[in-house]
N, C-alpha and C positions, 0 to 999 in steps of 0.2 A: 504495501501502503505506500501511496506517496505521503509524503509531509504533512502534504497540504491538508488528505482529506484525514487526516491521524487526529489533524485538529481545528478543525470539524467535529468530529466526530466530541472532542473532547469535548471542544465549543455546547455542542448540542445538551452532551451527560451536565455539566453546569450550570446548565441554566432552570433546570428545577419544570421548562416547560415542557410537560409528554402530557398528555389529554389520548383520552379515547372514550368513542361510545357504546351505548347497545344501540342497535337499530335493529326495531318490526318492521318487519312486510307480509303483507299481506297476499299470500300466497295465489288465491284463488284468483285477485285480481290480476296480478300480475302474470298468470297464466290466458287469462282470456286477454290481456291487454299485448300480449307476447303471440297470443292466435291471432288479433281483430290485425297485427301489427304482420303476419306474416301471407295471410291471405289479402291485404291491404298490395304492399312491397308484390306480389304476387300478379295481379292484376297490370301497375304499372308497370311491371315487366316486361306485361305480356301484349302491352299495348307500347308501348314509348317503344323498344329493341323491334325491330321488325327484321329475319332472314341478318341476324348480323349472327359473329362468333359466341360460342360460349361463356369467356372473358367479357365483353359485354349483355350479357344480360345476369350473369355474377354480379359486378358492378353496381348497376340498376337496380340492384336487388338488396344489394347489402347496403346499401346508401339510401334505398327507400325503408326500406325495413329499421335502417335505424332512425332516421329523423320520425318516420312514422311513430314511432314506440319511447324513442322524447316528446313527438306533440300529443300523445296519450299521456305520459306520463305526470307532464307539469298541466296538462287540462284535469285531471285524474288531482294531483297534489295541488295543485294555487287554486284550479275556481270550480271546482264540484265540492272543494273541502270532505274528498274522502279519500284520504291519502294512502298509496301504497305503501310508503315507506315512512316509515316516521323514527325519528330518535329518541329513545325512552329515557338513555341520564348521558349528560355527558359528565367527564370522574378523571382527576391526575391518578397517574402515578407516576410510581419510581423509575 
């Protein structure tokens, strides 16, 4: 390890600012949102990409799946007040 990395690790260890959190996940809602995002991404990939290579389908599918899932999580967590991820507690540890 380099000396800079050792100095950074030592500075972090001395600061005492270590925090962790317990996060609760609503698994049924997360699976539902994942399935909705999966179907939406497959539809977008089928409509947008016409007779291209596999990599075009895969890239459009991954981007649209990620975007749809993040949008659904944002809508359910913030707008609908029905959270998928809930931070139960935040605590310090040594």
